[in-house]
C-alpha positions in Angstrom: 98.2 -50.7 9.6 97.0 -49.2 12.8 99.2 -46.2 12.4 98.0 -45.5 8.9 94.4 -46.4 9.4 93.7 -45.6 13.0 90.6 -43.4 12.3 89.1 -46.1 10.0 89.9 -48.8 12.6 88.1 -46.9 15.3 85.0 -46.2 13.1 84.9 -49.9 12.0 85.3 -51.6 15.4 84.3 -48.8 17.9 82.0 -46.4 16.0 80.5 -45.0 19.3 84.0 -44.1 20.6 85.1 -42.8 17.2 82.2 -40.4 17.1 83.4 -38.9 20.4 86.9 -38.1 19.1 87.7 -34.6 17.8 89.6 -35.8 14.7 90.4 -32.2 13.8 92.7 -32.1 16.9 94.7 -35.0 15.6 96.1 -38.0 17.6 99.5 -39.1 18.7 100.9 -42.6 19.1 102.6 -43.0 22.5 104.9 -45.9 21.8 107.6 -44.9 24.3 105.1 -44.3 27.0 103.5 -47.7 26.3 106.9 -49.4 26.7 107.3 -47.8 30.2 104.0 -49.2 31.5 104.2 -52.7 30.1 105.0 -55.3 32.8 105.4 -59.0 33.1 102.1 -60.9 33.4 101.5 -64.4 34.7 102.0 -65.9 31.3 105.0 -63.8 30.2 105.3 -60.4 28.7 102.3 -58.8 27.1 102.5 -56.0 24.5 99.5 -54.0 23.3 100.0 -52.9 19.8 99.3 -49.2 20.2 98.7 -46.5 22.8 97.1 -43.5 21.2 96.4 -40.0 22.7 93.2 -38.5 21.3 91.1 -35.5 22.3 87.4 -35.9 22.8 84.8 -33.5 21.6 84.3 -32.3 25.1 88.0 -31.1 25.0 89.3 -33.7 27.4 92.3 -35.9 26.6 91.9 -39.6 26.4 94.3 -42.6 25.8 93.2 -45.5 23.6 94.9 -48.8 24.3 94.7 -51.2 21.3 95.8 -54.8 21.4 95.3 -57.0 18.3 95.8 -60.7 18.6 96.1 -62.7 15.4 95.6 -66.4 15.9 97.0 -68.6 13.2 96.7 -72.0 14.8 95.0 -73.6 17.8 96.4 -72.5 21.2 95.1 -74.2 24.3 96.0 -71.2 26.4 94.4 -68.6 24.1 91.3 -67.9 26.2 93.4 -67.6 29.4 95.9 -65.2 27.7 93.1 -63.0 26.5 91.4 -63.0 29.9 94.7 -62.0 31.6 
């Protein structure tokens, strides 16, 4: 979903950031680069869903790191995991 609707995702959740992106320049998903920077955390491995390269309207490159956590049932460690 994030791959197909990244622009819409950004405008819905982060409209101020989406307005700063030069959408005409496109964006690239950096899945291999993301795998290289993921490390073990205190509560086990963490994986962000997407790392996306974008270009801002001021012509600078930026990376957007997106992590979506879907919670289907109560988890006593949820708040701690999100903090870490």
